[in-house]
C-alpha positions as CSV (number, residue, x, y, z in Angstrom):
1,X,110.8,83.0,128.0
2,X,107.2,82.9,128.7
3,X,105.5,79.4,129.6
4,X,102.3,80.0,126.8
5,X,100.8,76.9,128.6
6,X,99.9,79.3,131.4
7,X,98.1,81.6,129.0
8,X,94.5,81.7,127.9
9,X,94.3,80.6,124.3
10,X,91.2,82.3,123.0
11,X,89.4,82.8,119.6
12,X,89.5,86.3,118.9
13,X,88.7,88.0,115.7
14,X,89.8,91.2,114.2
15,X,88.0,92.1,111.2
16,X,88.7,95.1,108.9
17,X,86.4,96.5,106.1
18,X,88.7,96.8,102.8
19,X,88.7,99.9,101.6
20,X,85.8,101.0,103.8
21,X,84.9,104.5,102.8
22,X,85.6,103.7,99.4
23,X,84.0,100.6,99.0
24,X,80.6,102.5,100.6
25,X,80.9,105.3,98.1
26,X,81.1,102.7,95.2
27,X,78.0,100.6,96.5
28,X,76.1,103.7,96.9
29,X,76.8,104.6,93.0
30,X,76.1,101.0,92.0
31,X,79.7,100.2,91.3
32,X,81.9,97.4,92.1
33,X,84.4,98.1,94.6
34,X,87.0,95.4,93.4
35,X,86.6,96.9,89.6
36,X,86.1,100.7,90.0
37,X,88.8,103.4,90.5
38,X,87.3,105.7,93.1
39,X,89.0,107.9,95.7
40,X,87.2,109.5,98.7
41,X,89.0,113.0,99.0
42,X,88.7,115.2,102.0
43,X,87.7,118.4,99.8
44,X,87.3,117.9,96.2
45,X,87.7,121.7,95.6
46,X,91.2,122.0,96.8
47,X,94.1,120.2,94.9
48,X,96.3,119.7,97.9
49,X,93.6,117.7,99.6
50,X,94.2,114.3,101.1
51,X,93.1,111.0,99.7
52,X,91.1,109.5,102.7
53,X,90.5,106.1,100.9
54,X,91.2,104.4,97.7
55,X,89.6,101.2,95.6
56,X,92.2,98.5,95.2
57,X,92.3,99.4,91.7
58,X,93.1,102.9,92.1
59,X,95.9,101.7,94.5
60,X,97.3,100.0,91.5
61,X,97.9,103.1,90.0
62,X,99.9,104.4,92.9
63,X,97.2,106.1,94.7
64,X,96.8,105.5,98.2
65,X,95.6,106.8,101.6
66,X,97.8,109.8,102.0
67,X,98.0,110.8,98.4
68,X,97.2,114.3,97.4
69,X,94.2,115.3,95.1
70,X,96.6,116.6,92.4
71,X,98.5,113.2,92.2
72,X,95.3,111.5,90.9
73,X,95.5,110.9,86.9
74,X,93.0,113.1,84.8
75,X,90.8,110.2,83.5
76,X,87.3,109.6,82.9
77,X,87.4,106.3,84.5
78,X,88.0,107.6,88.0
79,X,85.8,108.9,90.4
80,X,86.7,111.6,93.0
81,X,84.1,112.3,95.8
82,X,83.8,113.7,99.1
83,X,83.3,111.7,102.3
84,X,79.9,110.9,103.7
85,X,80.2,110.1,107.1
86,X,76.5,109.5,107.9
87,X,76.6,106.9,105.2
88,X,79.9,105.2,106.6
89,X,78.5,105.0,110.1
90,X,75.0,103.5,108.7
91,X,76.9,100.8,107.1
92,X,79.2,100.2,109.8
93,X,76.3,99.8,112.4
94,X,74.9,97.6,110.0
95,X,77.8,95.4,109.8
96,X,78.4,95.2,113.8
97,X,74.7,94.2,113.8
98,X,75.6,91.4,111.8
99,X,78.2,90.3,114.0
100,X,75.9,90.5,117.0
101,X,73.6,87.8,115.6
102,X,76.6,85.3,116.6
103,X,77.8,87.0,120.1
104,X,76.4,88.7,122.9
105,X,77.1,92.7,122.8
106,X,79.9,92.3,125.5
107,X,81.9,90.1,123.1
108,X,82.4,92.8,120.7
109,X,84.5,95.7,120.8
110,X,84.0,98.5,117.9
111,X,87.7,99.4,117.5
112,X,87.2,102.2,114.8
113,X,84.3,102.8,112.2
114,X,85.9,99.9,109.7
115,X,87.4,97.5,112.4
116,X,86.1,95.6,115.2
117,X,87.1,92.8,117.5
118,X,84.9,89.6,118.4
119,X,85.6,87.0,121.1
120,X,84.1,83.9,119.8
121,X,85.6,81.4,122.1
122,X,82.1,80.3,123.5
123,X,80.2,80.7,120.5
124,X,81.5,79.8,117.3
125,X,80.8,76.1,117.6
126,X,77.5,76.8,117.5
127,X,77.6,77.6,113.9
128,X,80.4,76.1,112.3
129,X,82.7,73.3,112.8
130,X,85.9,75.7,113.3
131,X,86.9,79.0,113.8
132,X,88.0,79.4,110.1
133,X,84.7,78.3,108.7
134,X,82.8,80.7,110.9
135,X,84.9,83.6,109.6
136,X,84.2,82.3,106.1
137,X,80.4,82.3,107.0
138,X,80.8,85.6,108.7
139,X,82.5,87.3,105.5
140,X,80.0,85.8,103.1
141,X,77.0,87.4,105.1
142,X,78.6,90.6,105.4
143,X,79.6,90.9,101.8
144,X,75.7,89.5,100.8
145,X,74.2,92.0,102.8
146,X,76.3,95.0,102.6
147,X,78.6,94.5,99.5
148,X,81.6,95.1,101.8
149,X,84.6,92.7,101.7
150,X,86.3,91.9,104.7
151,X,89.7,90.8,106.0
152,X,89.8,88.7,109.4
153,X,92.5,88.1,111.5
154,X,92.4,84.9,114.1
155,X,94.5,85.0,117.2
156,X,94.8,83.6,120.7
157,X,94.2,87.2,122.0
158,X,93.4,90.6,120.7
159,X,97.0,91.6,119.9
160,X,97.7,88.5,117.6
161,X,94.2,88.7,116.0
162,X,95.1,92.6,115.2
163,X,98.8,91.7,114.0
164,X,97.5,88.5,112.2
165,X,94.9,90.8,109.9
166,X,97.3,93.6,109.3
167,X,100.4,91.8,108.4
168,X,98.9,88.3,106.7
169,X,95.0,88.6,106.2
170,X,94.9,91.5,104.3
171,X,97.8,89.9,101.8
172,X,96.0,86.3,101.7
173,X,93.9,84.9,98.8
174,X,90.7,84.2,101.3
175,X,91.3,87.2,103.5
176,X,91.9,85.2,106.5
177,X,94.8,84.6,108.7
178,X,95.6,82.8,112.0
179,X,98.0,83.5,114.5
180,X,98.6,81.3,117.6
181,X,101.1,81.4,120.4
182,X,103.1,78.7,118.5
183,X,103.4,81.3,115.6
184,X,105.2,84.0,117.3
185,X,108.6,83.0,116.4
186,X,108.0,82.4,112.7
187,X,105.4,85.1,112.3
188,X,105.8,87.8,114.9
189,X,109.4,87.9,115.5
190,X,110.5,88.8,112.0
191,X,108.6,92.1,112.0
192,X,110.7,95.1,111.2
193,X,111.0,98.0,111.4
194,X,110.0,98.4,114.8
195,X,107.7,101.5,114.1
196,X,105.4,99.1,112.1
197,X,104.6,97.6,115.7
198,X,102.0,98.3,118.0
199,X,102.7,101.0,120.3
200,X,106.4,102.1,118.9
201,X,107.0,105.5,117.5
202,X,110.0,106.6,115.8
203,X,111.7,108.1,118.9
204,X,111.4,104.8,120.9
205,X,112.6,102.9,117.9
206,X,115.7,104.9,117.8
207,X,116.5,104.2,121.3
208,X,115.9,100.6,120.7
209,X,118.1,100.6,117.6
210,X,121.1,102.0,119.9
211,X,120.6,98.9,121.8
212,X,120.8,96.6,119.0
213,X,117.4,95.9,118.7
214,X,116.2,96.0,115.1
215,X,113.5,93.3,114.9
216,X,110.5,92.2,117.1
217,X,112.5,89.3,117.8
218,X,115.3,91.0,119.1
219,X,112.8,93.1,121.3
220,X,111.4,89.8,122.5
221,X,114.8,88.2,123.6
222,X,116.2,91.3,125.2
223,X,116.7,91.6,129.0
224,X,113.1,92.5,130.3
225,X,114.6,94.3,133.4
226,X,116.8,96.7,131.0
227,X,113.5,97.5,129.0
228,X,111.7,98.2,132.1
229,X,114.5,100.2,133.6
230,X,114.6,102.3,130.7
231,X,111.3,102.6,129.4
232,X,109.0,102.0,132.6
233,X,105.7,100.4,132.2
234,X,105.8,101.1,128.5
235,X,109.3,98.7,128.5
236,X,106.9,96.1,130.2
237,X,104.5,96.0,127.6
238,X,106.9,96.3,124.8
239,X,108.4,92.9,125.9
240,X,104.9,91.2,126.5
241,X,103.6,92.4,123.1
242,X,107.1,91.3,121.4
243,X,106.4,87.8,122.8
244,X,102.7,87.6,121.7
245,X,101.2,88.4,125.0
246,X,98.2,90.6,125.4
247,X,96.0,89.6,129.0
248,X,93.5,92.2,127.9
249,X,90.0,91.1,127.0
250,X,87.2,92.1,124.6
251,X,84.8,92.2,127.4
252,X,86.9,94.4,129.4
253,X,86.5,97.1,126.7
254,X,83.0,97.9,127.6
255,X,83.6,98.4,131.5
256,X,82.7,102.0,132.6
257,X,84.2,103.0,135.7
258,X,83.4,106.8,136.0
259,X,80.4,108.9,134.5
260,X,82.5,110.2,131.3
261,X,81.9,109.1,128.2
262,X,85.0,108.5,126.0
263,X,86.4,107.5,122.7
264,X,89.8,107.0,121.6
265,X,91.9,105.5,118.6
266,X,95.7,104.6,118.2
267,X,96.1,105.1,114.5
268,X,98.6,102.4,112.8
269,X,100.5,105.6,110.8
270,X,100.9,109.4,110.9
271,X,97.7,111.0,109.5
272,X,97.5,114.5,107.7
273,X,95.3,117.0,109.1
274,X,92.7,116.3,106.9
275,X,92.6,112.7,107.5
276,X,92.8,113.4,111.3
277,X,89.7,115.8,110.9
278,X,87.7,112.9,109.4
279,X,88.7,110.2,112.3
280,X,87.7,113.2,114.9
281,X,84.3,113.5,113.4
282,X,83.9,109.9,113.6
283,X,84.9,109.9,117.3
284,X,82.5,112.7,118.0
285,X,79.9,111.0,116.2
286,X,80.1,107.9,118.7
287,X,80.5,109.9,121.9
288,X,77.3,112.5,121.0
289,X,75.3,109.4,119.9
290,X,76.2,107.4,123.7
291,X,75.6,110.7,125.4
292,X,72.2,110.9,123.8
293,X,71.6,107.5,124.6
294,X,72.0,107.7,128.2
295,X,69.6,110.7,127.9
296,X,72.4,113.1,129.3
297,X,74.1,116.3,128.1
298,X,77.6,117.1,128.2
299,X,79.4,120.6,130.0
300,X,83.0,119.5,129.9
301,X,84.8,118.5,126.7
302,X,88.2,117.3,126.9
303,X,90.4,116.3,123.6
304,X,93.8,115.0,123.4
305,X,95.7,114.6,120.3
306,X,99.1,112.7,120.5
307,X,102.1,112.9,118.0
308,X,104.2,110.1,116.7
309,X,107.4,111.6,118.1
310,X,105.7,112.1,121.6
311,X,104.1,115.3,122.6
312,X,101.0,116.2,121.6
313,X,97.8,118.7,122.1
314,X,95.5,118.9,125.1
315,X,92.8,120.9,125.7
316,X,89.6,121.1,127.9
317,X,86.6,123.3,127.7
318,X,83.7,124.0,129.8
319,X,80.3,124.9,128.0
320,X,77.9,127.7,129.0
321,X,75.2,125.7,127.8
322,X,75.5,121.7,128.1
323,X,75.0,119.6,124.8
324,X,74.5,116.5,123.3
325,X,74.9,117.5,119.3
326,X,77.8,116.4,117.4
327,X,77.8,119.8,115.7
328,X,78.4,121.5,118.8
329,X,81.3,119.3,120.2
330,X,83.0,119.4,116.9
331,X,82.9,123.2,116.9
332,X,84.8,123.1,120.2
333,X,87.3,120.7,119.5
334,X,88.1,121.9,115.9
335,X,88.2,125.6,116.9
């Protein structure tokens, strides 16, 4: 067992915008995201197109992210629209600016277009008496200024805040959940199947199952040396994470050690191709804007796409004419 008293216990928040694409689309139409049945579909002209986002009311009808357009009932009270990444990015930036009223830029890490981390250890007490009260204040301001509902995970580190948000906050009445080191045995260890946990794909899960490891608690209690021998550095990380330990810091996410400008995202489930295209567009938008912000252009573009069962696609292309435009980068990546 690890001695948690030797670890830094910080106040890290993981904030997710509820049904973000669908919510923004509702607000653009003057509709209430919680009362409207709306689906954002990759291409409304193709019946096999994938649903990228659905409002809570539409989810009650069984339509969710990953469903197909032809599965959506033909009803007058259901809206079906194409995605608008520019609108989504604008709202995402607006929400980040609200967060930056309370912390310096280095204490914020934008994990994806609808999710970000904040380290409020040194700042929340200036605005609220408790971390919970601060989260309620932040949620309220985001809703009042953008119309977007948020869920918040509070944790001793980035890992615990992320899992608290995914596992508990999304299903709690007030949309806030807190996981500390002392909560690991009761909240983290019961999680199963293993593939639902950070960094474990189906292939790794199958290997662990053969060793009698079926829950995160089983993984946490399994001899560390055997995991390291079998899986190498991945085994080390799995054992630490299964015990709720994550030594990465929000501020470290902003350090740049080379001239490359990169953006990556680990998805919490398998994505269909149409969904992946939207994520890629989001990543490309971010990278291109950062290239322009530095007043630079890019000549070499590298792209990697990993699969849940290991393997993937890697490609690199050197442009004849350097660019900092999204459309040029997107053309290379997607073609």
